[in-house]
DOVOZA-167431 format. One line per 2 residues: number of its first residue (from 1); for each residue x, y, z of C-alpha. Coordinates in nm, 2 decimals, padded with zeros to 4 digits, always signed. Each point is the difference from the previous one (the first is absolute). Layout:
N
NUM> X/Y/Z; ...
This chain:
65
1> +07.72/+13.34/+08.87; -00.06/-00.12/-00.35
3> -00.32/+00.06/-00.19; -00.14/-00.21/-00.28
5> -00.07/+00.24/-00.28; -00.28/-00.13/-00.21
7> -00.10/+00.32/-00.18; +00.19/+00.21/-00.26
9> -00.01/+00.37/-00.07; -00.28/+00.11/-00.22
11> +00.09/+00.05/-00.37; -00.25/+00.27/-00.04
13> +00.01/+00.35/+00.14; -00.20/+00.10/+00.31
15> -00.23/+00.20/-00.22; -00.07/-00.29/-00.24
17> -00.04/-00.23/+00.30; -00.27/+00.23/+00.15
19> -00.17/+00.05/-00.33; -00.02/-00.37/-00.08
21> -00.14/-00.09/+00.34; -00.25/+00.29/+00.00
23> -00.12/-00.09/-00.35; -00.05/-00.37/+00.10
25> -00.20/+00.09/+00.31; -00.17/+00.33/-00.09
27> -00.15/+00.18/+00.30; +00.11/-00.26/+00.25
29> +00.36/+00.11/+00.10; +00.08/+00.25/+00.28
31> +00.36/+00.14/-00.03; +00.17/+00.06/+00.33
33> +00.29/+00.24/-00.05; +00.24/+00.00/+00.29
35> +00.28/+00.18/-00.18; +00.06/+00.24/-00.29
37> -00.29/+00.03/-00.24; +00.21/+00.02/-00.32
39> -00.12/-00.33/-00.15; -00.37/+00.08/+00.07
41> +00.05/+00.35/-00.16; +00.17/-00.15/-00.30
43> -00.28/-00.26/-00.03; -00.27/+00.26/-00.01
45> +00.20/+00.24/-00.23; +00.11/-00.27/-00.25
47> -00.31/-00.22/+00.01; -00.29/+00.22/+00.09
49> -00.26/-00.27/-00.07; +00.13/-00.19/+00.31
51> -00.13/+00.28/+00.23; -00.36/-00.14/-00.03
53> +00.12/-00.35/+00.10; +00.14/+00.10/+00.34
55> -00.25/-00.07/+00.28; +00.19/+00.22/+00.25
57> +00.34/+00.14/+00.08; +00.11/+00.01/+00.36
59> +00.30/+00.22/+00.08; +00.20/-00.08/+00.31
61> +00.20/+00.31/+00.08; +00.16/+00.19/+00.28
63> +00.34/+00.01/+00.18; +00.14/-00.06/+00.34
65> +00.30/+00.20/+00.12
């Protein structure tokens, strides 16, 4: 099956992407983390002003064996 690729990889880091989106819509964005929390941790550590702009963080965790 062939897919029509209309999007390109982002030129900014995940941290910069999150920061820019949060800054543009302060208090309106809920982050749903379904994997490692590294980028969220880096965002808060490197750009602490962004913490106030996050509406909520939902962590989806657990494991099935």
